[in-house]
C-alpha positions in Angstrom: 33.8 -5.7 -35.0 34.2 -3.2 -32.2 31.1 -1.4 -33.4 29.1 -4.6 -33.2 30.3 -5.3 -29.6 29.4 -1.8 -28.5 26.0 -2.1 -30.1 25.4 -5.4 -28.3 26.4 -3.8 -25.0 24.0 -0.9 -25.5 21.2 -3.3 -26.4 21.9 -5.4 -23.2 21.7 -2.2 -21.1 18.4 -1.2 -22.7 17.0 -4.8 -22.2 17.9 -4.6 -18.5 15.9 -1.4 -18.2 12.9 -2.9 -19.8 13.2 -6.0 -17.6 13.0 -3.9 -14.5 10.0 -2.0 -15.9 8.3 -5.2 -16.9 8.8 -6.7 -13.4 7.4 -3.6 -11.8 4.4 -3.7 -14.1 3.8 -7.4 -13.3 3.9 -6.7 -9.6 1.5 -3.7 -10.0 -1.1 -5.7 -12.0 -0.8 -8.7 -9.7 -1.2 -6.6 -6.6 -4.2 -4.8 -8.0 -5.8 -8.1 -9.1 -5.2 -9.7 -5.7 -6.6 -6.7 -3.9 -9.7 -6.7 -6.2 -10.2 -10.4 -5.7 -9.9 -10.3 -1.9 -12.3 -7.3 -1.8 -14.8 -9.2 -3.9 -14.5 -12.3 -1.7 -15.0 -10.2 1.4 -18.0 -8.4 -0.1 -19.6 -11.7 -1.1 -19.0 -13.2 2.3 -20.5 -10.3 4.1 -23.6 -10.5 1.9 -23.9 -14.2 2.4 -23.7 -13.9 6.2 -26.2 -11.1 6.1 -28.6 -13.3 4.2 -28.0 -16.5 6.3 -26.2 -15.8 9.6 -26.4 -19.5 10.6 -23.9 -20.4 7.8 -21.2 -18.0 9.2 -18.7 -20.8 9.9 -18.9 -22.4 6.5 -18.8 -19.1 4.7 -15.7 -18.0 6.8 -13.8 -21.1 5.8 -14.6 -20.8 2.1 -13.8 -17.1 2.1 -10.4 -17.6 3.8 -9.5 -20.3 1.3 -10.5 -18.0 -1.6 -8.5 -15.1 -0.1 -5.4 -17.3 0.2 -5.7 -18.4 -3.4 -6.1 -14.8 -4.6 -3.0 -13.8 -2.5 -1.0 -16.7 -3.9 -1.3 -15.1 -7.4 0.4 -12.0 -6.1 3.1 -14.1 -4.6 3.6 -15.9 -7.9 3.9 -12.6 -9.7 6.5 -11.4 -7.1 8.6 -14.5 -7.9 8.3 -14.0 -11.6 9.2 -10.3 -11.3 12.3 -11.1 -9.3 13.3 -13.8 -11.7 13.7 -11.2 -14.5 16.4 -9.3 -12.6 
């Protein structure tokens, strides 16, 4: 019986290590994805304004909304990563 309890305690400790690693991995992937998304939105907005400077205001509003949505994904991942600890 004591052997089973000690095995469960060791398994719990190993699971905690994996949970921390999983949270860090989640944050890394989400941060990279959000950075890539924001960069692509900025790139597209710069190209659009270069082609049609008169539409600057509309493009700015749409790109800010898109960047906010991309950043929200990183915030969701942060919350999920902290929930595993």
